[in-house]
Each structure stands twice: as structure tokens, then as C-alpha cells.
N, C-alpha and C positions, 0 to 999 in steps of 0.2 A: 505494501500498499504508500501512497504517499502521503506527505502529512502539505498543508498550506506554508509557504515559504511565509516565514517570521522575519521581524525587523529586530534589531540588535542594537543596539546604546554605543554601538562601536565610531568612533571621531572618523570621517571620513582623512586620507592619507595615506601614509606607506601600509602597505599589506601586513594585517599581525597574523601570527603564526598561525596554521592549519585554515588560511582566509582560502589558499589555494585549492582546498581540498571541501568548501563552502562549508565550513567548518564557524560560525560565529566565537569571535574573542569574548564575549562578556556575554550568553545568550539570557537571554529573560523569561525565567520558567516558567513566573504563574501562564503568562501567555503560550505558553510552550503548551501548557497542561491545557491550559482554556481550548487550545484548537484539539489535542489530540480527544478531551471529551466530546466536544463541538462534531466531529468526525463519526465517534462510535457514535451520540447520537443522530444522524441523518442516516448514516451505516447499519444503524439497526444491528451491530456486531452483536451485543450483549445476547437479545434474541435469535440473534442467526446457529448462537452458539450452542443454543437448549434445542433448537430446532433440526438442525443439521446432524444429531445423534436421537437413533433410533433407540426407543424404551427399550425394548426386546420382550421375546415372550416373557410374560408375566412381570415385568419389570424388574429382568434379569439386568439390564442392562445401566435402571439407574443407581443413583445415588442420590439415598435423599438424605437432605439437608435440614436439620431446623434449627430457628436462631433462636436463641431467648433473647423475650422480645425486650425492648428497653420502655419508657411511660415516656410520652410524648408529652407530660405534662411541666418539661424544664429543659434546656437545653443540653446537646452532650457539651459531654466533658471528657479532659483528658483518657480517662479510662474509656469510656464507651469508643473514642476514635482509636484508642491500640488497639481494642478488641477487635474491633471492626476490622482493621487489619489482616486479623489473624484469620477472621470469619470469613473474609477474602479468599485468600490464598490456598484454604482448602477445595473450595468447590473448584475454583482453576485450574488447579493440578490435578484432580478427579476428569473438570471438562477436556485437557490435555492429554487425558489418557484415551479419550472417545467415549467417554458415560455422560447419560443425560442426566444435567445435574439445575430441575426447577430450584429456583432457589428465590421465596417470597419473605418480603420484609413484616415482621409483627409489631404488635404495639401492645402493651401490657396496659389493660384498664382497672385490674382490681388492685383490693387492696389498701392498705395505709397511707402509700404515696399517694392514691386518688384520691383517699377522703381527708387526708391532711391540708392538699393543696385544693381543694373543695371548700374545707372549713376557713380557710384562710381567706380566702377569696370574698369568703360572707359573713366573716368577722367574727368566726362562732367558737366555742372551744372548747366543750362538753358534747358527750353523748346525749345529755337531755337538752342541748339546745337545739339537735338531730333531728330529738324524737318533735319539739315544739313547731321545726321549720315544717315539720312531715318526713318520712319517708322517701317518699316518691321525687318532691322537689329536691330534696338533697340526693338523690338520683341525678336526679335531670342534670343536677350544677354540676357532680360527676361527669358524666359523659363530656361533658360539654367544654371543662378543664380539661378532659385529658388528650384532643386533641388541638390541643392551642398552638404544640410548635410541630406540628409534623412537617409543615411548608420548611423551616428550620430545616431539620434531620434529614429533610429530603435533598436541602441546598450543599450540607454539610458531608452527607455521605457520598453523594453524588461527585463532588471534588473532591475527596480523599480518592477518587475509580473506584470503587470498588461496585462490583458488578452484582446489583438487588434489584428485584421486580419492585416495585412502589405503586403500580396497579393494577395488580391483584395481591396485594398485602392481606394479612390474616388479624382481627382483633380477638381477645377473651373476650369481650364480649358478645359476638357473635354466638347466637346461638348453638348452633352445630359444635362451635368450640366449647361452649358452655357444656353442654350437650355429652360432648367426648370424653370429657373431665370426669364428670359423675359418673359415665359409664364405668371410665377404669376406677374412680372412687368404690361404686357398689360390685367389681368384681373383686378388690382387695377385700371388701367388708365378707364377701361372700367365700372366699377362701380363708379367713377367720385371721385376716392378715392386719385389721382394722381392729383398734380398741380406745376405750378413752378411759383418760388415767387420769388421777389427782395424783402432783409431781410440782416437786419443786424446780421452779424456772426461774432466768434474768427477767423481771416484768418491768415494762416502763411506766410507770403513773400518768405519763403524759399522754402518752398516743395509747392507754391501758390496753395494750397487748402484751403476753410473753414476747419473749424474742430465744432462739433456736441458739445452739451450743456456736455452730460455726460464723451467727450476727454478731461476736462475741469479737471476730476476729475479720470482719470488714475492713475497716481500716485500721492504721495504726494509733487517731488521735481515738478509738473505744474506748483504750485503758490510760489514763490520764493519774496523775499524781492528784490525791486529794487527801485535806486537812478534815479531819473528821474527829467530835471529841470520845476519847477512850475510860473506860472508870474501870473501876476494881471497886467490887462491893462481894460485901460478907452476909451470906444467909445462916441465919440461926436453926443447927441442928433441932430434933425433937426427940430422936430413938432416944430412951432410955437406956442409961448406960454412962461410960466416962466419957461421953465424944457429948451427952448431952449438951446443950448450951454454947456449943465453940460456932464458930463461923464460919462456912466454908466459902474460899475467897475465890472468885469468878472473876474474868478480867474479859471484858467485850469492847467492841468499836461501835456498836450496835448497839446502844441503851434502848432505844425504845423497843427494841424485840424483849425487853424486862418485863413489859407488863405481859406477858405471853408464855413466860416461863413454866416449860414444864421438867426440865431434869437437869441435875449436873453430873457433865462429862470425865470420869477420872482413867489415866491407865493403869492395868491392873499392874503391870510390874514397876510402875513409877514408885518411887521412895517420897515419901510423904511425910512433914513435921505440923506439932501443933506448937504453934508459939504466944506465949502469953506474955500479956502488955498492957499498960494504963493510957500509953500516947493518944491512939487513935480516938480514944471516945473521953478517957480520966476515969477512968474505971480499970481495974483488970478485969478482961475479956481473953478467950483464944482463940486462936485464927487458924484453920488447916492450910497447908501452902505447899505444895510440893520442893522439899528438900532443896534442890538446883535453882530455884527462885528466890527462898526468902531471902537471902541478901542481897537480892534487885528492890527490897521492900523495908531494909535498911532505916530509911529515915523516918516511914510511917513507923516500925515498931521498936525503934531507940531513942528518935527525938536526933538522929546525926544519919546524915547521907553515910560515911564512913563507921556507922559505928557495929560491931559484933551481937549481932543477932542468936550466937551461939547456946550464951547462955539463958539464954531466954525461952529456949527448946525445954518441952516437959515431955513428952510423948513423939512416939516416932512409930511410921504405919507401913504398909505397903500398900498399893490401891486396892489390890482385892482384897483387904479387908474394910475399906470404908465402903464398896459396893453397897447397897442395901439399906442404909440409911436415909431417912427421912429428917426433910428439913422445912421450914417455913419458906412459900415462895417468896421474891421481892416485894409482889403485889401483890391483892386480896382478888383483884377479878374475877379468877377461876379454881379459887378457894374448895375444895371436895372436888375436882377432876381423875376420873376413876385412874387407879396406878400412875398416877405423878408427884412431881415432888420428892423425887428420891435419888440416890446417886447410883448411876448404872455404868458399866465397862465399855470403851471405847479404843479403838485402836491407833487411832488417828490422833489422838491427846500426844500433846510433845512438851519438852521444856525448855521449846528455845526461845520463845518470848512468856508473857501472864504471868499467870498462876499455877499451869498444869490443872488447873481444872477449869472445865470448860460449860459455859451455861448454854442448852437448848434452849431451844421455842419451836422447835419441831417445823413446823410449818414456815419458817425461815431459812431453813438453809440444807443442801442437798444431802449431804451426809446425815446429819443432827434428824430429818425424816427417815431416813433408813433407820437410825438407832429406836428413835422412839415407835415406828412401825416393829422394830424386834421386839417392843420391850411390851407394847400393846395398849402403847397410851396414843390417844386418838390427837391427832393438829387438831390445835383455835387455830382459826384466822379472824381476826375482829379488824381488819383490814378491806377497804370498798376498792372498786375498783379501779376509783382516783389515787388513791394511796396513803385515802386519811382513816383514821381509827373511827370505828364504829360500837356498836354498842358491843359488851359492857365496859368497853373503855370510855368509861363516862368521863375522868378528868380531862381525858385529851381528844373529845369526840370531835371529826371533822376538821383535824387539825392535822398535816400533812405529815406522813412520819416520820421524817428527816427534820422536820420544824419541830417536830416532838421532844428531840435530844436533852437539848437545854433545859425545857422547863422536869423534867421527868429528871434528869439530876439534881434543879433544885430541892424537889421533893424527897429525894433521898440524901441531899445536906441535912433535910430542915429535919427530918425522920431522925437523922443519927443525935445532933445536937440535942432534940426533942427527949430522944429514950434516954442521954446519959445524962443531963440536967433538969430536965422537963420545965427547959423555955419552950415560950410558945411558936409553933412555925407550923407552915404551911404542906403539908406532909404529902397531900394528893388521896390515893390508896395504898401508897405504898406500907409492909406490914411492920409492924412492934417488930422490933427486934433486928432488922436490917440496920447493915454498916456500909457506910460511903466512905471506903479508905482512901481512895485516890482517884483524883482525876486529871490527865490530862491531855492534848492535844498527840493528834496519830496521824504519822504521814505515809501514806499507802498509796501504791496503785491500785484503781478502783472502773470496772465498768462502767460505762456511760453507755445509751442509747445512740446508735449508728445516723438516728434520723434526726433527733431533735436535741443528742449533745445533754440528754439532764441524765444525772445520775441515775442506774438503777437500782433496783431490791430485788431479792431474793422469796421467793415467795411461792406456797404452794397455789395451785392452780389446777380447775380440770381442762384440758386438753384433747386431742384425737389423735394418736398417735400408730404409725403403721412399722408393723414387726419386721423391720429391713436386716434384724439378726436372722432371721429363721430364712429368707428367699438370698442371705448375703453373700452365699457359696456362688448360686447359680446365676444372680446378678455379675460376679467377677466372670463366672465361667464364656457369656453372652457379651459379654461388654469387650 
């Protein structure tokens, strides 16, 4: 083929190197690109590359290419364009091998990106506002917004020299497409590969949806260093015997989960000590902590960051000796909960930080729920879909759980002083005998939503799952 002659910016005068061969010294590449694209358009080159190759008997000569479709309610970014080159490379290679390769562009029109964009355009933020507007009206707005940038996408993709059929594109809102998806889901269900589960998942309270684990690796900005309040709190042992009245010391970076505490986890092979000190509350109290971590609380136990805790140790236990102890939970919202408020074993407990005793609320940690399920302790979730506390956590009802951290800490502090000297204080529903030993700020890498960039919480929710482990080997074989 011959391409149109392209003007160059080369000055007149002595011939530049290569001029004798018709190669300009300073080619204007954008002009060349546009000339090639124009030729392909007038020649119908892409369509001819499809039409000139027979599909073969029962499609034996077809190479089927499924394009993971983008949303058209935003402009393409670097990631879209980069993967677009790869998506173009493979079909071109198969075409050069003589295969018939039809490749239709697709548009993703479902899910949160479509809903969030429509909500933004409507100036609403909650699902209650969607219901007030009306589902049908909201869906109409979604349909409108998802195709807002289709022309821009076509220009971008065409300019990057990608061969793809925009005229016969597919949309996930097409009934034929949706019916095929529902058919596939029904087939999975009929084969026993679909089930509803109640699992702890990373949850975005702003977008009101759980996220899959792969969404925590969407980009490098998902995990951000965040300063969170951390507390060390003592729960009073109620089991009659030598440890009755002693405080089980736990450390947590999520004080808001103390409202739903269900158990304390210890390592069976970890060594624990009982420290007796009057420094924290002004009266002699006993505190149970991992032996390796006692020195880290020298200031709280001795009043001096370099103080010697060893003389204050009055007893030693292995973790397995603590298993079965009962205690009063830090807050009273779920008092009487069946099989709760006792010390249980857990293999993942360490002494690298904290106290060597781990508080668990069951429903707000993946490993935590495994342990509480094993122990027959039913999870409680006093949190609404928007991340705010609900009944029976009445002291913080309607407050975003992350915003409840500081008020909870203040109530724990007030309770500690009230129990120590009878001074008045606002204590919320903190339990008598609960001690706030330490509050601090803790910097750690924490996951954020890749859509809205708000910090996630971990929460047990009902979701549908596909049992991929059952068919993993077969999937790998077919792949």
C-alpha cells in the first residue's frame, strides 16, 4: 500500500541525510499517524481482515476475544490505554495467522461506578435518598451517565491504532447480555457451586458494599499509613479462684469494636505473668500480660519508663492455664450473650506488640470470626450499612464507628477514675472494673477503598459466593 505524502518541517537548502531516499529528517509523527488512520478508515482495512477469513466448520477457524469492558462515565486513563495495546496485540497476531477474529467493543454499565457517578450528578449520597427519588428514576439517570463519554473513548482508542468494532458494541445492560449472565449464575447454582455466606469482609461504609480481596490490591494507594488511636484495656476476671478480680490486659487499634467484645484470645504456649501495681489506679490491682510484653508497660506499672517490672510479678501461667477464665466485658451492651466473655486459645496470637492477649468482637475480624465460630459464640453486628452504630449500642447510636473511637476512650478513662476514687465521670455503658491502662497513637498501613479513598472497616456481611475451590483444578485444565 502507499501512504499519502506527508509534509515535514525541514528547512529548504542543502539536502539532509536520507533525503535522497525520500526519508524526511524531521518526520511529523502525529501527521503520519492521522494519515494511516484515515487510510484504514477509507480502505476498510480492519473489516476486510475479518471478512477475508472464513469462520470454518462450527467456528473452527475463529479466535474468540472477550474484551473486559470499561465504564464510559469517565475518560480513559493510563491503565486503560496501556492494557488496550495488549488487547490489540493478541487479536492482530491471531489475524496474521489466518484466523477470523471479530472483536466488538463493550461497555460496563452495572455496579458501583455507575451508581456513584449518577449519585454525584444528582447531588445525593445515601441509599435512602435513592429510594426517595425512586428506583426507576435513578436507573434512568444511571443509563444516561454511563454513556456520557463514549465518543471520547472512541476517539482515544482509535487514535492509539487499536482495531475494534465500535458500531456493533455490546452493553452489559442489554437484555441478551443480562440473561446470559443470569443463565450462567443459575447453572452454577444448579451444580451446587453457589452459596450464601456470612463472612467478615473489607467493607466500605461510604459506598455501602463489601470488597473482594483482590480489590485491596487495585493500586498502590489502597494501603495508606494511617494514625489510629490504640488502647490497652483491662477486663476484670470473674472466675472464682486465685485470678478472680485480676485484669486481662488487651491492646487494640480499633477501640470502637470494644462495644461488641465477645472473647479474649491467648496463645496456649505463651508465658503470662500477673503484675501487681497501684500506679495505674491508685489502689493495688493485678494485671495479666504476656511475660515478654510486661517490660513494655514499665511506665504504667512502676511510674518510670525504665522501671523494673520483675519485682511486681506475683504469679506466672502458661496460656493454656488461662483458657476458660470468664470476665466482665468492657461494655455492657451484650451482657448475658451465650458462651461469650471467656478466654479462648488462638494460634495467631503473638508477643511482637500489644499485650499477648487479643480482644475479639468476632464480627469485625476474619480470624476473629473463625475463633468465635469454633467456640460457638454467635457474632453480633451492631453496625448499619452506612457504618454507624445501631441498637443496642445506644451511647454511640448513629455515629460512624471510626468517629466513635475518641468518645469511647473518654468513657473508658472516666470509668477508670470513677472506680478508683468515686469521682463523677461520664462512663457510657462501660463496665464497672474496666481499666484504661494506656492510650496512644498508632501509625500503621491500613486499607482504603479504591473508589472513594475512605478507610475501610472489616465487618461480617451476608454475600453470595462461588465455590471456586471445588472446580479449581478443572478451571486450570481448561485455561
